Backbone and ligand atoms as CSV (ligand in chain L), in Angstrom:
chain,resi,resn,atom,element,x,y,z
A,1,UNK,N,N,0.011,-22.356,9.112
A,1,UNK,CA,C,-0.212,-20.902,9.236
A,1,UNK,C,C,-0.061,-20.253,7.865
A,2,UNK,N,N,-1.079,-19.470,7.434
A,2,UNK,CA,C,-0.976,-18.847,6.115
A,2,UNK,C,C,-0.028,-17.645,6.169
A,3,UNK,N,N,0.394,-17.236,5.000
A,3,UNK,CA,C,1.352,-16.124,4.925
A,3,UNK,C,C,0.657,-14.797,5.254
A,4,UNK,N,N,1.413,-13.805,5.721
A,4,UNK,CA,C,0.812,-12.501,6.035
A,4,UNK,C,C,0.530,-11.679,4.781
A,5,UNK,N,N,-0.301,-10.662,4.945
A,5,UNK,CA,C,-0.443,-9.626,3.921
A,5,UNK,C,C,0.616,-8.561,4.205
A,6,UNK,N,N,1.416,-8.249,3.201
A,6,UNK,CA,C,2.386,-7.160,3.364
A,6,UNK,C,C,1.674,-5.822,3.120
A,7,UNK,N,N,1.931,-4.860,4.007
A,7,UNK,CA,C,1.438,-3.489,3.822
A,7,UNK,C,C,2.689,-2.607,3.760
A,8,UNK,N,N,3.027,-2.177,2.543
A,8,UNK,CA,C,4.283,-1.461,2.332
A,8,UNK,C,C,4.022,0.008,2.005
A,9,UNK,N,N,4.862,0.856,2.572
A,9,UNK,CA,C,4.688,2.300,2.456
A,9,UNK,C,C,5.956,2.965,1.956
A,10,UNK,N,N,5.791,3.873,1.000
A,10,UNK,CA,C,6.930,4.559,0.410
A,10,UNK,C,C,7.311,5.844,1.123
A,11,UNK,N,N,8.056,6.694,0.420
A,11,UNK,CA,C,8.712,7.838,1.050
A,11,UNK,C,C,7.767,8.870,1.644
A,12,UNK,N,N,8.241,9.457,2.720
A,12,UNK,CA,C,7.590,10.565,3.438
A,12,UNK,C,C,6.371,10.149,4.263
A,13,UNK,N,N,5.978,8.892,4.149
A,13,UNK,CA,C,4.812,8.465,4.931
A,13,UNK,C,C,5.161,8.304,6.414
A,14,UNK,N,N,6.456,8.272,6.735
A,14,UNK,CA,C,6.873,8.310,8.148
A,14,UNK,C,C,6.475,9.640,8.796
A,15,UNK,N,N,6.191,10.647,7.973
A,15,UNK,CA,C,5.839,11.972,8.506
A,15,UNK,C,C,4.331,12.185,8.629
A,16,UNK,N,N,3.583,11.104,8.430
A,16,UNK,CA,C,2.121,11.234,8.554
A,16,UNK,C,C,1.762,11.822,9.907
A,17,UNK,N,N,0.784,12.737,9.893
A,17,UNK,CA,C,0.377,13.400,11.137
A,17,UNK,C,C,0.937,14.805,11.218
A,18,UNK,N,N,2.140,14.999,10.659
A,18,UNK,CA,C,2.735,16.353,10.662
A,18,UNK,C,C,2.930,16.885,9.244
A,19,UNK,N,N,2.908,15.996,8.259
A,19,UNK,CA,C,3.153,16.391,6.867
A,19,UNK,C,C,1.838,16.810,6.207
A,20,UNK,N,N,1.760,18.043,5.754
A,20,UNK,CA,C,0.571,18.556,5.062
A,20,UNK,C,C,-0.735,17.959,5.640
A,21,UNK,N,N,-0.994,18.235,6.908
A,21,UNK,CA,C,-2.160,17.600,7.551
A,21,UNK,C,C,-3.492,17.954,6.892
A,22,UNK,N,N,-3.538,19.111,6.179
A,22,UNK,CA,C,-4.788,19.456,5.473
A,22,UNK,C,C,-5.065,18.471,4.334
A,23,UNK,N,N,-4.008,17.766,3.876
A,23,UNK,CA,C,-4.200,16.751,2.818
A,23,UNK,C,C,-4.225,15.346,3.422
A,24,UNK,N,N,-3.271,15.069,4.329
A,24,UNK,CA,C,-3.081,13.686,4.783
A,24,UNK,C,C,-3.667,13.403,6.168
A,25,UNK,N,N,-4.162,14.454,6.846
A,25,UNK,CA,C,-4.795,14.238,8.136
A,25,UNK,C,C,-3.805,14.221,9.290
A,26,UNK,N,N,-4.296,13.950,10.473
A,26,UNK,CA,C,-3.503,14.001,11.710
A,26,UNK,C,C,-3.102,12.616,12.231
A,27,UNK,N,N,-3.628,11.570,11.629
A,27,UNK,CA,C,-3.227,10.221,12.081
A,27,UNK,C,C,-1.765,9.981,11.739
A,28,UNK,N,N,-1.074,9.305,12.627
A,28,UNK,CA,C,0.323,8.953,12.369
A,28,UNK,C,C,0.381,7.592,11.657
A,29,UNK,N,N,1.589,7.266,11.162
A,29,UNK,CA,C,1.739,5.959,10.517
A,29,UNK,C,C,1.542,4.832,11.531
A,30,UNK,N,N,1.921,5.088,12.784
A,30,UNK,CA,C,1.697,4.080,13.840
A,30,UNK,C,C,0.187,3.850,14.038
A,31,UNK,N,N,-0.603,4.938,13.960
A,31,UNK,CA,C,-2.069,4.781,14.055
A,31,UNK,C,C,-2.576,3.914,12.896
A,32,UNK,N,N,-2.058,4.183,11.689
A,32,UNK,CA,C,-2.490,3.420,10.515
A,32,UNK,C,C,-2.112,1.950,10.687
A,33,UNK,N,N,-0.889,1.712,11.171
A,33,UNK,CA,C,-0.445,0.329,11.384
A,33,UNK,C,C,-1.366,-0.382,12.371
A,34,UNK,N,N,-1.703,0.298,13.485
A,34,UNK,CA,C,-2.565,-0.339,14.491
A,34,UNK,C,C,-3.934,-0.681,13.907
A,35,UNK,N,N,-4.511,0.251,13.126
A,35,UNK,CA,C,-5.848,-0.050,12.588
A,35,UNK,C,C,-5.760,-1.149,11.539
A,36,UNK,N,N,-4.654,-1.188,10.772
A,36,UNK,CA,C,-4.481,-2.279,9.791
A,36,UNK,C,C,-4.361,-3.634,10.503
A,37,UNK,N,N,-3.561,-3.667,11.568
A,37,UNK,CA,C,-3.351,-4.938,12.277
A,37,UNK,C,C,-4.676,-5.441,12.854
A,38,UNK,N,N,-5.459,-4.508,13.463
A,38,UNK,CA,C,-6.739,-4.909,14.067
A,38,UNK,C,C,-7.711,-5.381,12.987
A,39,UNK,N,N,-7.746,-4.646,11.872
A,39,UNK,CA,C,-8.685,-5.004,10.807
A,39,UNK,C,C,-8.296,-6.346,10.168
A,40,UNK,N,N,-7.005,-6.517,9.929
A,40,UNK,CA,C,-6.540,-7.774,9.331
A,40,UNK,C,C,-6.893,-8.948,10.241
A,41,UNK,N,N,-6.741,-8.763,11.540
A,41,UNK,CA,C,-7.064,-9.828,12.503
A,41,UNK,C,C,-8.534,-10.228,12.377
A,42,UNK,N,N,-9.410,-9.212,12.250
A,42,UNK,CA,C,-10.843,-9.516,12.075
A,42,UNK,C,C,-11.078,-10.322,10.806
A,43,UNK,N,N,-10.242,-10.094,9.794
A,43,UNK,CA,C,-10.386,-10.821,8.526
A,43,UNK,C,C,-9.689,-12.188,8.570
A,44,UNK,N,N,-8.973,-12.431,9.650
A,44,UNK,CA,C,-8.269,-13.708,9.778
A,44,UNK,C,C,-6.875,-13.707,9.192
A,45,UNK,N,N,-6.287,-12.498,9.082
A,45,UNK,CA,C,-4.935,-12.387,8.516
A,45,UNK,C,C,-3.990,-11.690,9.493
A,46,UNK,N,N,-2.710,-11.934,9.268
A,46,UNK,CA,C,-1.685,-11.138,9.932
A,46,UNK,C,C,-1.093,-10.196,8.898
A,47,UNK,N,N,-0.468,-9.119,9.371
A,47,UNK,CA,C,0.188,-8.218,8.427
A,47,UNK,C,C,1.659,-8.045,8.780
A,48,UNK,N,N,2.427,-7.711,7.753
A,48,UNK,CA,C,3.778,-7.178,7.932
A,48,UNK,C,C,3.702,-5.742,7.421
A,49,UNK,N,N,3.946,-4.769,8.300
A,49,UNK,CA,C,3.741,-3.356,7.971
A,49,UNK,C,C,5.094,-2.651,7.994
A,50,UNK,N,N,5.469,-2.030,6.861
A,50,UNK,CA,C,6.789,-1.383,6.788
A,50,UNK,C,C,6.717,-0.074,6.002
A,51,UNK,N,N,7.672,0.803,6.301
A,51,UNK,CA,C,7.810,2.069,5.553
A,51,UNK,C,C,9.275,2.313,5.254
A,52,UNK,N,N,9.561,2.855,4.073
A,52,UNK,CA,C,10.928,3.229,3.733
A,52,UNK,C,C,10.936,4.493,2.891
A,53,UNK,N,N,12.041,5.234,3.001
A,53,UNK,CA,C,12.241,6.398,2.129
A,53,UNK,C,C,13.131,6.057,0.944
A,54,UNK,N,N,13.467,4.758,0.778
A,54,UNK,CA,C,14.454,4.357,-0.232
A,54,UNK,C,C,13.822,3.438,-1.280
A,55,UNK,N,N,13.954,3.822,-2.525
A,55,UNK,CA,C,13.327,3.074,-3.626
A,55,UNK,C,C,13.810,1.621,-3.663
A,56,UNK,N,N,15.130,1.426,-3.536
A,56,UNK,CA,C,15.681,0.072,-3.618
A,56,UNK,C,C,15.170,-0.823,-2.500
A,57,UNK,N,N,15.031,-0.237,-1.315
A,57,UNK,CA,C,14.534,-1.029,-0.180
A,57,UNK,C,C,13.073,-1.442,-0.421
A,58,UNK,N,N,12.297,-0.529,-0.966
A,58,UNK,CA,C,10.893,-0.847,-1.274
A,58,UNK,C,C,10.831,-1.989,-2.296
A,59,UNK,N,N,11.709,-1.925,-3.292
A,59,UNK,CA,C,11.747,-2.978,-4.320
A,59,UNK,C,C,12.163,-4.314,-3.700
A,60,UNK,N,N,13.137,-4.291,-2.808
A,60,UNK,CA,C,13.562,-5.529,-2.128
A,60,UNK,C,C,12.394,-6.128,-1.346
A,61,UNK,N,N,11.606,-5.294,-0.696
A,61,UNK,CA,C,10.456,-5.800,0.078
A,61,UNK,C,C,9.378,-6.352,-0.852
A,62,UNK,N,N,9.183,-5.701,-1.999
A,62,UNK,CA,C,8.213,-6.233,-2.972
A,62,UNK,C,C,8.682,-7.618,-3.435
A,63,UNK,N,N,9.966,-7.762,-3.705
A,63,UNK,CA,C,10.497,-9.078,-4.098
A,63,UNK,C,C,10.281,-10.102,-2.988
A,64,UNK,N,N,10.457,-9.676,-1.747
A,64,UNK,CA,C,10.234,-10.563,-0.591
A,64,UNK,C,C,8.774,-11.032,-0.554
A,65,UNK,N,N,7.876,-10.108,-0.908
A,65,UNK,CA,C,6.439,-10.436,-0.893
A,65,UNK,C,C,6.122,-11.565,-1.869
A,66,UNK,N,N,6.924,-11.704,-2.916
A,66,UNK,CA,C,6.711,-12.753,-3.924
A,66,UNK,C,C,6.659,-14.134,-3.286
A,67,UNK,N,N,7.490,-14.345,-2.275
A,67,UNK,CA,C,7.544,-15.666,-1.640
A,67,UNK,C,C,6.943,-15.695,-0.235
A,68,UNK,N,N,6.906,-14.535,0.424
A,68,UNK,CA,C,6.575,-14.548,1.863
A,68,UNK,C,C,5.223,-13.938,2.212
A,69,UNK,N,N,4.477,-13.435,1.205
A,69,UNK,CA,C,3.185,-12.798,1.486
A,69,UNK,C,C,2.086,-13.483,0.690
A,70,UNK,N,N,0.841,-13.382,1.220
A,70,UNK,CA,C,-0.307,-13.899,0.453
A,70,UNK,C,C,-0.985,-12.779,-0.327
A,71,UNK,N,N,-0.647,-11.523,-0.011
A,71,UNK,CA,C,-1.220,-10.381,-0.718
A,71,UNK,C,C,-0.430,-9.138,-0.358
A,72,UNK,N,N,-0.626,-8.088,-1.144
A,72,UNK,CA,C,0.135,-6.853,-0.932
A,72,UNK,C,C,-0.772,-5.634,-1.011
A,73,UNK,N,N,-0.713,-4.804,0.037
A,73,UNK,CA,C,-1.275,-3.452,-0.003
A,73,UNK,C,C,-0.080,-2.517,-0.105
A,74,UNK,N,N,-0.078,-1.658,-1.110
A,74,UNK,CA,C,1.083,-0.796,-1.348
A,74,UNK,C,C,0.654,0.658,-1.481
A,75,UNK,N,N,1.176,1.502,-0.578
A,75,UNK,CA,C,1.109,2.942,-0.800
A,75,UNK,C,C,2.503,3.364,-1.257
A,76,UNK,N,N,2.691,3.495,-2.554
A,76,UNK,CA,C,4.031,3.774,-3.067
A,76,UNK,C,C,4.443,5.220,-2.875
A,77,UNK,N,N,3.503,6.068,-2.424
A,77,UNK,CA,C,3.733,7.512,-2.288
A,77,UNK,C,C,4.323,8.051,-3.593
A,78,UNK,N,N,5.309,8.929,-3.517
A,78,UNK,CA,C,5.819,9.569,-4.728
A,78,UNK,C,C,6.395,8.594,-5.744
A,79,UNK,N,N,6.919,7.452,-5.291
A,79,UNK,CA,C,7.514,6.489,-6.238
A,79,UNK,C,C,6.479,5.896,-7.186
A,80,UNK,N,N,5.214,5.916,-6.786
A,80,UNK,CA,C,4.180,5.413,-7.693
A,80,UNK,C,C,4.160,6.180,-9.005
A,81,UNK,N,N,4.488,7.476,-8.901
A,81,UNK,CA,C,4.407,8.336,-10.083
A,81,UNK,C,C,5.678,8.289,-10.916
A,82,UNK,N,N,6.749,7.683,-10.381
A,82,UNK,CA,C,8.055,7.806,-11.053
A,82,UNK,C,C,8.767,6.487,-11.342
A,83,UNK,N,N,8.457,5.420,-10.611
A,83,UNK,CA,C,9.386,4.279,-10.593
A,83,UNK,C,C,8.983,3.109,-11.493
A,84,UNK,N,N,9.654,3.014,-12.639
A,84,UNK,CA,C,9.465,1.855,-13.512
A,84,UNK,C,C,10.071,0.613,-12.851
A,85,UNK,N,N,11.149,0.813,-12.075
A,85,UNK,CA,C,11.781,-0.326,-11.387
A,85,UNK,C,C,10.804,-0.951,-10.377
A,86,UNK,N,N,10.033,-0.108,-9.705
A,86,UNK,CA,C,9.029,-0.633,-8.765
A,86,UNK,C,C,7.954,-1.403,-9.539
A,87,UNK,N,N,7.519,-0.859,-10.664
A,87,UNK,CA,C,6.544,-1.569,-11.504
A,87,UNK,C,C,7.092,-2.929,-11.930
A,88,UNK,N,N,8.340,-2.961,-12.369
A,88,UNK,CA,C,8.938,-4.235,-12.807
A,88,UNK,C,C,8.930,-5.258,-11.677
A,89,UNK,N,N,9.255,-4.812,-10.457
A,89,UNK,CA,C,9.240,-5.730,-9.305
A,89,UNK,C,C,7.821,-6.235,-9.055
A,90,UNK,N,N,6.844,-5.344,-9.122
A,90,UNK,CA,C,5.452,-5.742,-8.867
A,90,UNK,C,C,4.974,-6.761,-9.890
A,91,UNK,N,N,5.465,-6.626,-11.116
A,91,UNK,CA,C,5.029,-7.542,-12.173
A,91,UNK,C,C,5.513,-8.968,-11.942
A,92,UNK,N,N,6.482,-9.141,-11.047
A,92,UNK,CA,C,6.974,-10.498,-10.763
A,92,UNK,C,C,6.076,-11.222,-9.752
A,93,UNK,N,N,5.130,-10.509,-9.147
A,93,UNK,CA,C,4.291,-11.119,-8.107
A,93,UNK,C,C,3.099,-11.860,-8.721
A,94,UNK,N,N,2.692,-12.921,-8.023
A,94,UNK,CA,C,1.494,-13.667,-8.446
A,94,UNK,C,C,0.441,-13.647,-7.351
A,95,UNK,N,N,0.499,-12.649,-6.501
A,95,UNK,CA,C,-0.460,-12.493,-5.402
A,95,UNK,C,C,-1.266,-11.214,-5.651
A,96,UNK,N,N,-2.455,-11.072,-4.999
A,96,UNK,CA,C,-3.219,-9.837,-5.186
A,96,UNK,C,C,-2.434,-8.612,-4.720
A,97,UNK,N,N,-2.463,-7.578,-5.554
A,97,UNK,CA,C,-1.818,-6.297,-5.234
A,97,UNK,C,C,-2.897,-5.222,-5.260
A,98,UNK,N,N,-3.029,-4.478,-4.161
A,98,UNK,CA,C,-3.960,-3.350,-4.137
A,98,UNK,C,C,-3.168,-2.085,-3.807
A,99,UNK,N,N,-3.247,-1.126,-4.715
A,99,UNK,CA,C,-2.597,0.174,-4.526
A,99,UNK,C,C,-3.476,1.032,-3.624
A,100,UNK,N,N,-2.838,1.787,-2.766
A,100,UNK,CA,C,-3.605,2.518,-1.755
A,100,UNK,C,C,-3.007,3.909,-1.569
A,101,UNK,N,N,-3.869,4.917,-1.477
A,101,UNK,CA,C,-3.440,6.286,-1.207
A,101,UNK,C,C,-4.380,6.921,-0.185
A,102,UNK,N,N,-3.810,7.681,0.725
A,102,UNK,CA,C,-4.635,8.420,1.692
A,102,UNK,C,C,-5.474,9.483,0.990
A,103,UNK,N,N,-4.809,10.276,0.149
A,103,UNK,CA,C,-5.500,11.326,-0.601
A,103,UNK,C,C,-6.015,10.734,-1.910
A,104,UNK,N,N,-6.705,11.571,-2.674
A,104,UNK,CA,C,-7.172,11.127,-3.987
A,104,UNK,C,C,-6.304,11.803,-5.051
A,105,UNK,N,N,-5.231,11.118,-5.492
A,105,UNK,CA,C,-4.303,11.764,-6.430
A,105,UNK,C,C,-4.985,12.259,-7.707
A,106,UNK,N,N,-6.077,11.625,-8.101
A,106,UNK,CA,C,-6.772,12.028,-9.334
A,106,UNK,C,C,-7.373,13.421,-9.211
A,107,UNK,N,N,-7.577,13.886,-7.974
A,107,UNK,CA,C,-8.177,15.202,-7.757
A,107,UNK,C,C,-7.116,16.243,-7.409
A,108,UNK,N,N,-5.828,15.895,-7.611
A,108,UNK,CA,C,-4.749,16.817,-7.238
A,108,UNK,C,C,-3.977,17.275,-8.486
A,109,UNK,N,N,-2.686,17.536,-8.341
A,109,UNK,CA,C,-1.914,18.033,-9.484
A,109,UNK,C,C,-1.899,16.998,-10.618
A,110,UNK,N,N,-1.748,17.484,-11.850
A,110,UNK,CA,C,-1.788,16.592,-13.022
A,110,UNK,C,C,-0.736,15.484,-12.921
A,111,UNK,N,N,0.449,15.787,-12.366
A,111,UNK,CA,C,1.512,14.771,-12.334
A,111,UNK,C,C,1.191,13.611,-11.402
A,112,UNK,N,N,0.179,13.779,-10.550
A,112,UNK,CA,C,-0.208,12.663,-9.667
A,112,UNK,C,C,-1.253,11.754,-10.306
A,113,UNK,N,N,-1.747,12.134,-11.474
A,113,UNK,CA,C,-2.862,11.367,-12.055
A,113,UNK,C,C,-2.414,10.050,-12.647
A,114,UNK,N,N,-1.115,9.921,-12.915
A,114,UNK,CA,C,-0.609,8.651,-13.449
A,114,UNK,C,C,0.238,7.950,-12.402
A,115,UNK,N,N,-0.011,6.655,-12.164
A,115,UNK,CA,C,0.940,5.883,-11.363
A,115,UNK,C,C,1.308,4.614,-12.130
A,116,UNK,N,N,2.596,4.326,-12.138
A,116,UNK,CA,C,3.075,3.080,-12.749
A,116,UNK,C,C,2.538,1.865,-11.999
A,117,UNK,N,N,2.378,2.024,-10.691
A,117,UNK,CA,C,1.912,0.912,-9.851
A,117,UNK,C,C,0.550,0.396,-10.321
A,118,UNK,N,N,-0.298,1.308,-10.788
A,118,UNK,CA,C,-1.644,0.902,-11.231
A,118,UNK,C,C,-1.601,-0.133,-12.348
A,119,UNK,N,N,-0.510,-0.126,-13.120
A,119,UNK,CA,C,-0.388,-1.088,-14.229
A,119,UNK,C,C,-0.249,-2.527,-13.722
A,120,UNK,N,N,0.191,-2.675,-12.461
A,120,UNK,CA,C,0.394,-4.026,-11.918
A,120,UNK,C,C,-0.632,-4.377,-10.841
A,121,UNK,N,N,-1.433,-3.388,-10.404
A,121,UNK,CA,C,-2.364,-3.622,-9.291
A,121,UNK,C,C,-3.706,-4.144,-9.798
A,122,UNK,N,N,-4.361,-4.939,-8.952
A,122,UNK,CA,C,-5.735,-5.359,-9.274
A,122,UNK,C,C,-6.683,-4.180,-9.182
A,123,UNK,N,N,-6.391,-3.244,-8.283
A,123,UNK,CA,C,-7.238,-2.081,-8.126
A,123,UNK,C,C,-6.588,-1.057,-7.218
A,124,UNK,N,N,-7.249,0.089,-7.096
A,124,UNK,CA,C,-6.712,1.218,-6.335
A,124,UNK,C,C,-7.773,1.703,-5.354
A,125,UNK,N,N,-7.363,1.955,-4.097
A,125,UNK,CA,C,-8.238,2.605,-3.124
A,125,UNK,C,C,-7.585,3.927,-2.755
A,126,UNK,N,N,-8.274,5.033,-2.968
A,126,UNK,CA,C,-7.666,6.345,-2.761
A,126,UNK,C,C,-8.695,7.337,-2.264
A,127,UNK,N,N,-8.253,8.202,-1.351
A,127,UNK,CA,C,-9.075,9.348,-0.986
A,127,UNK,C,C,-9.826,9.211,0.323
A,128,UNK,N,N,-9.626,8.120,1.031
A,128,UNK,CA,C,-10.399,7.891,2.256
A,128,UNK,C,C,-9.555,8.025,3.524
A,129,UNK,N,N,-8.392,8.663,3.414
A,129,UNK,CA,C,-7.526,8.786,4.583
A,129,UNK,C,C,-7.083,7.402,5.042
A,130,UNK,N,N,-6.880,7.223,6.358
A,130,UNK,CA,C,-6.431,5.918,6.853
A,130,UNK,C,C,-7.367,4.768,6.467
A,131,UNK,N,N,-8.665,5.085,6.253
A,131,UNK,CA,C,-9.606,4.020,5.857
A,131,UNK,C,C,-9.258,3.434,4.493
A,132,UNK,N,N,-8.479,4.163,3.679
A,132,UNK,CA,C,-8.038,3.579,2.393
A,132,UNK,C,C,-7.302,2.257,2.641
A,133,UNK,N,N,-6.549,2.206,3.744
A,133,UNK,CA,C,-5.767,0.997,4.035
A,133,UNK,C,C,-6.673,-0.181,4.418
A,134,UNK,N,N,-7.660,0.088,5.275
A,134,UNK,CA,C,-8.526,-1.026,5.696
A,134,UNK,C,C,-9.410,-1.476,4.530
A,135,UNK,N,N,-9.821,-0.512,3.694
A,135,UNK,CA,C,-10.577,-0.897,2.491
A,135,UNK,C,C,-9.696,-1.713,1.549
A,136,UNK,N,N,-8.423,-1.352,1.462
A,136,UNK,CA,C,-7.494,-2.111,0.608
A,136,UNK,C,C,-7.305,-3.531,1.161
A,137,UNK,N,N,-7.266,-3.653,2.491
A,137,UNK,CA,C,-7.172,-4.994,3.091
A,137,UNK,C,C,-8.420,-5.811,2.764
A,138,UNK,N,N,-9.594,-5.158,2.828
A,138,UNK,CA,C,-10.839,-5.849,2.432
A,138,UNK,C,C,-10.731,-6.341,0.986
A,139,UNK,N,N,-10.178,-5.487,0.133
A,139,UNK,CA,C,-10.060,-5.848,-1.288
A,139,UNK,C,C,-9.128,-7.045,-1.475
A,140,UNK,N,N,-7.984,-7.034,-0.788
A,140,UNK,CA,C,-7.058,-8.176,-0.883
A,140,UNK,C,C,-7.752,-9.437,-0.381
A,141,UNK,N,N,-8.448,-9.315,0.753
A,141,UNK,CA,C,-9.144,-10.462,1.331
A,141,UNK,C,C,-10.179,-11.022,0.342
A,142,UNK,N,N,-10.919,-10.130,-0.295
A,142,UNK,CA,C,-11.909,-10.559,-1.284
A,142,UNK,C,C,-11.264,-11.257,-2.479
A,143,UNK,N,N,-10.153,-10.720,-2.939
A,143,UNK,CA,C,-9.445,-11.329,-4.072
A,143,UNK,C,C,-8.915,-12.715,-3.693
A,144,UNK,N,N,-8.420,-12.839,-2.455
A,144,UNK,CA,C,-7.917,-14.154,-2.005
A,144,UNK,C,C,-9.046,-15.166,-1.913
A,145,UNK,N,N,-10.206,-14.695,-1.458
A,145,UNK,CA,C,-11.363,-15.616,-1.314
A,145,UNK,C,C,-11.814,-16.127,-2.678
A,146,UNK,N,N,-11.619,-15.307,-3.703
A,146,UNK,CA,C,-12.043,-15.685,-5.049
A,146,UNK,C,C,-11.046,-16.590,-5.756
A,147,UNK,N,N,-9.783,-16.599,-5.254
A,147,UNK,CA,C,-8.728,-17.317,-6.010
A,147,UNK,C,C,-8.637,-18.780,-5.588
L,1,DQA,C1,C,0.077,9.541,-1.525
L,1,DQA,C2,C,-0.228,10.381,-2.780
L,1,DQA,C3,C,1.040,10.629,-3.569
L,1,DQA,O1,O,0.751,11.433,-4.713
L,1,DQA,C4,C,2.062,11.372,-2.727
L,1,DQA,O2,O,3.275,11.489,-3.432
L,1,DQA,C5,C,2.274,10.748,-1.395
L,1,DQA,C6,C,1.137,10.187,-0.668
L,1,DQA,C7,C,-1.182,9.349,-0.655
L,1,DQA,O3,O,-1.169,8.453,0.187
L,1,DQA,O4,O,-2.143,10.119,-0.789
L,1,DQA,O5,O,3.369,10.801,-0.852
L,1,DQA,O6,O,0.511,8.256,-1.934
């Protein structure tokens, strides 16, 4: 049995559906998890889907992905813009990493235009709402097929 793709989510994403719905939409994180699980299954993968509001916990899960995952989809949320420690953890991975955002941070406030995570990711999918996640899974799957 091959390893799962980890889909990790950072702070405030537990509030999806009620948090700034004009930006993030009405889908809940449970809806996103269900569509990721179904899409991954079609691709022949399983997922481990998690969310945390704590930077250290997110870093621990990234470290776990080093040995227990075949690929990583990461929506770092606000930590993407601030966390060098998260970047350092990501740099220890040798699996495909795809950064994912519901909104398009490049089209928002200036402070969202830079993410540390991008320095370690193979690529970024942003701006497609929940579909950003399934597109990110496609990207991980494509990278795995090439490796
Ligand atoms: C986000 C974009 C980030 O700038 C923001 O801090 C988030 C969510 C997104 O999915 O669009 O919390 O990662």
